C-alpha positions in Angstrom: 0.0 0.0 0.0 1.0 3.5 -0.8 2.7 5.7 1.8 0.1 8.3 0.9 -2.7 6.2 2.5 -3.1 6.2 6.2 -4.3 3.1 8.1 -6.1 4.3 11.2 -7.4 2.5 14.3 -10.1 3.0 16.8 -7.6 4.8 19.0 -6.3 7.2 16.2 -9.5 7.8 14.2 -10.3 11.3 15.7 -6.7 12.5 15.2 -6.3 11.0 11.7 -9.8 12.0 10.4 -11.7 14.4 12.5 -8.8 16.7 13.3 -7.4 16.7 9.7 -6.8 20.1 8.1 -7.9 18.8 4.6 -11.0 16.8 3.5 -10.6 13.1 4.4 -11.9 10.1 2.3 -12.3 7.2 4.8 -12.6 3.7 3.4 -14.2 1.3 5.8 -13.1 -2.2 4.5 -12.0 -5.7 5.5 -9.4 -8.1 4.2 -12.0 -10.7 3.1 -14.1 -8.3 1.1 -13.7 -8.6 -2.7 -15.0 -5.2 -3.7 -12.7 -3.7 -1.0 -9.7 -5.2 -2.7 -11.0 -4.0 -6.1 -11.3 -0.4 -4.9 -7.8 -0.3 -3.3 -5.9 0.6 -6.5 -8.4 3.3 -7.2 -7.7 4.8 -3.8 -4.0 4.6 -4.5 -4.4 6.6 -7.6 -6.6 9.2 -5.9 -4.1 9.5 -3.0 -1.4 10.4 -5.5 -3.6 12.7 -7.6 -5.0 14.6 -4.6 -1.8 14.6 -2.5 -1.8 17.6 -0.3 -5.5 18.4 -1.0 -7.2 15.3 0.3 -6.2 12.7 2.9 -7.1 9.0 2.2 -7.6 6.9 5.3 -8.5 3.2 5.6 -10.3 1.6 8.5 -10.2 -2.2 8.8 -13.7 -2.9 10.3 -12.6 -6.3 11.7 -9.7 -4.8 13.6 -11.5 -1.5 14.5 -15.1 -2.3 15.4 -15.6 0.9 17.5 -15.0 3.1 14.5 -17.3 1.0 12.3 -20.0 0.9 15.0 -19.7 4.6 15.7 -20.6 5.5 12.1 -23.2 2.7 11.6 -21.2 0.8 9.0 -23.4 -2.1 7.8 -21.9 -2.8 4.3 -18.4 -2.6 3.0 -16.8 -0.9 1.2 -18.4 2.2 2.6 -16.5 5.5 2.0 -17.2 8.7 3.9 -15.9 12.2 3.3 -15.1 14.2 6.4 -14.4 17.9 6.3 -13.7 20.1 9.3 -14.6 17.1 11.6 -18.0 16.5 10.1 -19.2 13.8 7.7 -20.2 15.6 4.6 -20.7 12.8 2.0 -20.8 9.0 1.6 -20.4 6.4 -1.1 -21.5 2.8 -0.9 -19.9 -0.1 -2.7 -17.3 -0.3 -5.5 -17.3 2.9 -7.6 -15.3 4.0 -10.6 -12.5 6.4 -10.0 -14.4 9.1 -11.9 -17.3 9.0 -9.5 -15.0 9.1 -6.4 -13.1 12.1 -8.0 -16.5 13.9 -8.4 -17.3 13.4 -4.8 -13.9 14.7 -3.7 -14.0 17.7 -6.0 -17.3 18.8 -4.4 -15.5 19.2 -1.1 -12.4 21.0 -2.2 
């Protein structure tokens, strides 16, 4: 995985996501999830293209059940956009890069 993507935990979620000074795209995922694996290279590309403008953060829901529960994650992949500590957008399931870019562009 790219150095541009942050893997956060229940303990670090607030610091990595809610206190970030740029919009954050959070990917709630799991190692056994096929669509989660399929979206990973898309997130790598977005992390490079939006470097310095958007932060990409991944949360493994199996290892970090508190974060998943806190935000009512029922299906994965679920992606949320946070800006200034607030959830401002969400995307469910595997999406093409162009759709994710549109979502990010709305919040820049």
